[in-house]
FIKOLZA-1660 file (N, C-alpha, C; in steps of 0.1 Angstrom, whole numbers, plus 5000, padded with zeros to 4 digits):
% residues 86
   i   px   py   pz ch aa at
   1 3348 4635 2435  A  X  N
   1 3345 4622 2428  A  X CA
   1 3355 4620 2416  A  X  C
   2 3361 4609 2416  A  X  N
   2 3370 4606 2405  A  X CA
   2 3363 4600 2393  A  X  C
   3 3371 4599 2382  A  X  N
   3 3365 4593 2370  A  X CA
   3 3362 4579 2372  A  X  C
   4 3369 4572 2380  A  X  N
   4 3366 4558 2383  A  X CA
   4 3353 4556 2390  A  X  C
   5 3350 4565 2399  A  X  N
   5 3337 4565 2406  A  X CA
   5 3325 4567 2397  A  X  C
   6 3327 4577 2388  A  X  N
   6 3317 4581 2379  A  X CA
   6 3314 4569 2369  A  X  C
   7 3325 4563 2364  A  X  N
   7 3324 4551 2355  A  X CA
   7 3317 4540 2362  A  X  C
   8 3320 4538 2375  A  X  N
   8 3314 4527 2383  A  X CA
   8 3299 4529 2384  A  X  C
   9 3295 4542 2387  A  X  N
   9 3281 4545 2389  A  X CA
   9 3273 4544 2375  A  X  C
  10 3280 4547 2365  A  X  N
  10 3273 4546 2351  A  X CA
  10 3271 4531 2348  A  X  C
  11 3281 4523 2351  A  X  N
  11 3280 4508 2349  A  X CA
  11 3269 4503 2357  A  X  C
  12 3268 4507 2370  A  X  N
  12 3257 4502 2379  A  X CA
  12 3243 4506 2373  A  X  C
  13 3242 4519 2369  A  X  N
  13 3229 4523 2363  A  X CA
  13 3225 4516 2351  A  X  C
  14 3235 4513 2342  A  X  N
  14 3232 4505 2330  A  X CA
  14 3228 4491 2334  A  X  C
  15 3234 4485 2344  A  X  N
  15 3231 4472 2349  A  X CA
  15 3217 4471 2354  A  X  C
  16 3213 4482 2362  A  X  N
  16 3199 4482 2367  A  X CA
  16 3189 4483 2356  A  X  C
  17 3192 4492 2346  A  X  N
  17 3182 4493 2335  A  X CA
  17 3181 4480 2327  A  X  C
  18 3192 4473 2325  A  X  N
  18 3192 4461 2317  A  X CA
  18 3185 4449 2325  A  X  C
  19 3185 4450 2338  A  X  N
  19 3179 4440 2346  A  X CA
  19 3163 4441 2348  A  X  C
  20 3158 4452 2344  A  X  N
  20 3143 4454 2345  A  X CA
  20 3135 4443 2339  A  X  C
  21 3137 4439 2326  A  X  N
  21 3129 4428 2320  A  X CA
  21 3130 4415 2328  A  X  C
  22 3142 4412 2333  A  X  N
  22 3144 4400 2341  A  X CA
  22 3135 4401 2354  A  X  C
  23 3136 4412 2361  A  X  N
  23 3128 4414 2373  A  X CA
  23 3113 4414 2370  A  X  C
  24 3109 4419 2359  A  X  N
  24 3094 4418 2355  A  X CA
  24 3090 4404 2353  A  X  C
  25 3098 4396 2346  A  X  N
  25 3095 4382 2344  A  X CA
  25 3095 4374 2357  A  X  C
  26 3104 4377 2366  A  X  N
  26 3104 4370 2379  A  X CA
  26 3091 4373 2387  A  X  C
  27 3087 4386 2386  A  X  N
  27 3075 4390 2392  A  X CA
  27 3063 4383 2386  A  X  C
  28 3062 4381 2373  A  X  N
  28 3051 4373 2367  A  X CA
  28 3051 4359 2371  A  X  C
  29 3063 4353 2372  A  X  N
  29 3063 4339 2376  A  X CA
  29 3059 4337 2391  A  X  C
  30 3063 4346 2400  A  X  N
  30 3059 4346 2414  A  X CA
  30 3044 4348 2415  A  X  C
  31 3038 4357 2407  A  X  N
  31 3024 4360 2406  A  X CA
  31 3016 4348 2402  A  X  C
  32 3021 4341 2392  A  X  N
  32 3014 4329 2387  A  X CA
  32 3014 4318 2398  A  X  C
  33 3025 4316 2405  A  X  N
  33 3026 4306 2415  A  X CA
  33 3016 4309 2427  A  X  C
  34 3016 4322 2430  A  X  N
  34 3006 4326 2441  A  X CA
  34 2992 4324 2437  A  X  C
  35 2989 4327 2424  A  X  N
  35 2975 4326 2419  A  X CA
  35 2971 4311 2419  A  X  C
  36 2981 4302 2415  A  X  N
  36 2978 4288 2415  A  X CA
  36 2976 4282 2429  A  X  C
  37 2983 4287 2439  A  X  N
  37 2982 4283 2453  A  X CA
  37 2968 4287 2458  A  X  C
  38 2964 4299 2455  A  X  N
  38 2951 4304 2460  A  X CA
  38 2939 4299 2452  A  X  C
  39 2940 4297 2439  A  X  N
  39 2929 4292 2431  A  X CA
  39 2935 4281 2422  A  X  C
  40 2936 4269 2428  A  X  N
  40 2941 4258 2419  A  X CA
  40 2932 4254 2408  A  X  C
  41 2938 4249 2397  A  X  N
  41 2930 4245 2386  A  X CA
  41 2925 4231 2388  A  X  C
  42 2912 4229 2388  A  X  N
  42 2906 4216 2390  A  X CA
  42 2900 4210 2378  A  X  C
  43 2896 4218 2368  A  X  N
  43 2890 4212 2356  A  X CA
  43 2896 4220 2344  A  X  C
  44 2898 4212 2333  A  X  N
  44 2903 4218 2321  A  X CA
  44 2893 4215 2310  A  X  C
  45 2890 4226 2303  A  X  N
  45 2881 4225 2291  A  X CA
  45 2889 4222 2279  A  X  C
  46 2885 4212 2271  A  X  N
  46 2893 4209 2259  A  X CA
  46 2884 4208 2247  A  X  C
  47 2890 4210 2235  A  X  N
  47 2883 4209 2223  A  X CA
  47 2887 4196 2216  A  X  C
  48 2877 4189 2211  A  X  N
  48 2880 4176 2205  A  X CA
  48 2878 4176 2190  A  X  C
  49 2887 4170 2183  A  X  N
  49 2887 4170 2168  A  X CA
  49 2887 4156 2164  A  X  C
  50 2881 4153 2152  A  X  N
  50 2882 4139 2146  A  X CA
  50 2882 4141 2131  A  X  C
  51 2892 4136 2125  A  X  N
  51 2894 4137 2110  A  X CA
  51 2893 4152 2106  A  X  C
  52 2900 4160 2113  A  X  N
  52 2901 4175 2110  A  X CA
  52 2887 4181 2111  A  X  C
  53 2878 4176 2118  A  X  N
  53 2865 4181 2120  A  X CA
  53 2862 4183 2135  A  X  C
  54 2858 4195 2138  A  X  N
  54 2855 4198 2152  A  X CA
  54 2843 4191 2157  A  X  C
  55 2845 4183 2168  A  X  N
  55 2834 4175 2174  A  X CA
  55 2827 4183 2185  A  X  C
  56 2834 4189 2194  A  X  N
  56 2828 4196 2205  A  X CA
  56 2838 4198 2216  A  X  C
  57 2832 4202 2227  A  X  N
  57 2840 4205 2239  A  X CA
  57 2838 4194 2250  A  X  C
  58 2848 4192 2258  A  X  N
  58 2848 4183 2269  A  X CA
  58 2855 4188 2280  A  X  C
  59 2853 4183 2292  A  X  N
  59 2859 4188 2304  A  X CA
  59 2866 4176 2311  A  X  C
  60 2879 4178 2314  A  X  N
  60 2887 4169 2322  A  X CA
  60 2888 4173 2336  A  X  C
  61 2885 4165 2346  A  X  N
  61 2886 4168 2360  A  X CA
  61 2900 4163 2365  A  X  C
  62 2908 4172 2369  A  X  N
  62 2922 4169 2373  A  X CA
  62 2922 4163 2387  A  X  C
  63 2911 4164 2395  A  X  N
  63 2911 4159 2408  A  X CA
  63 2904 4145 2409  A  X  C
  64 2900 4140 2397  A  X  N
  64 2893 4127 2397  A  X CA
  64 2903 4116 2398  A  X  C
  65 2898 4105 2405  A  X  N
  65 2907 4093 2406  A  X CA
  65 2910 4086 2392  A  X  C
  66 2901 4088 2383  A  X  N
  66 2903 4083 2369  A  X CA
  66 2915 4089 2362  A  X  C
  67 2921 4082 2354  A  X  N
  67 2932 4088 2346  A  X CA
  67 2927 4097 2336  A  X  C
  68 2935 4106 2331  A  X  N
  68 2931 4115 2320  A  X CA
  68 2928 4108 2308  A  X  C
  69 2935 4097 2305  A  X  N
  69 2933 4090 2292  A  X CA
  69 2919 4084 2292  A  X  C
  70 2914 4078 2304  A  X  N
  70 2901 4073 2305  A  X CA
  70 2890 4083 2303  A  X  C
  71 2893 4095 2310  A  X  N
  71 2883 4106 2308  A  X CA
  71 2882 4111 2294  A  X  C
  72 2894 4111 2287  A  X  N
  72 2893 4115 2273  A  X CA
  72 2886 4105 2264  A  X  C
  73 2888 4092 2267  A  X  N
  73 2880 4082 2260  A  X CA
  73 2865 4084 2262  A  X  C
  74 2861 4086 2274  A  X  N
  74 2847 4088 2277  A  X CA
  74 2841 4101 2270  A  X  C
  75 2849 4111 2270  A  X  N
  75 2845 4124 2263  A  X CA
  75 2844 4121 2248  A  X  C
  76 2853 4114 2242  A  X  N
  76 2853 4111 2228  A  X CA
  76 2840 4102 2225  A  X  C
  77 2838 4092 2233  A  X  N
  77 2826 4084 2231  A  X CA
  77 2813 4091 2231  A  X  C
  78 2812 4100 2241  A  X  N
  78 2800 4108 2242  A  X CA
  78 2798 4118 2231  A  X  C
  79 2809 4124 2227  A  X  N
  79 2808 4134 2216  A  X CA
  79 2805 4127 2202  A  X  C
  80 2812 4116 2200  A  X  N
  80 2810 4108 2187  A  X CA
  80 2796 4103 2187  A  X  C
  81 2791 4098 2198  A  X  N
  81 2777 4093 2199  A  X CA
  81 2767 4104 2197  A  X  C
  82 2770 4116 2203  A  X  N
  82 2761 4127 2200  A  X CA
  82 2761 4132 2186  A  X  C
  83 2773 4131 2180  A  X  N
  83 2774 4135 2166  A  X CA
  83 2766 4126 2157  A  X  C
  84 2767 4113 2160  A  X  N
  84 2759 4103 2151  A  X CA
  84 2744 4104 2153  A  X  C
  85 2740 4108 2165  A  X  N
  85 2726 4110 2167  A  X CA
  85 2720 4123 2162  A  X  C
  86 2729 4133 2162  A  X  N
  86 2724 4146 2158  A  X CA
  86 2731 4151 2146  A  X  C
% end
């Protein structure tokens, strides 16, 4: 084995060690995509604030034919109405 071969193997080993974080990140991304295919997100729970005061929680349905803006307006109306009553 010549010095050039040893140098080449050392460089390859360093390259493999340096590529580990990239391979881990690629594995995480692939895992997230598989998880979203098997268990798609249908509802999102949100926290609503008004004048820097926490009002409450609401839920937006992503599969609904209504737009998200309309759903948020309904949630705001319900939470503000509940806050005024209670």
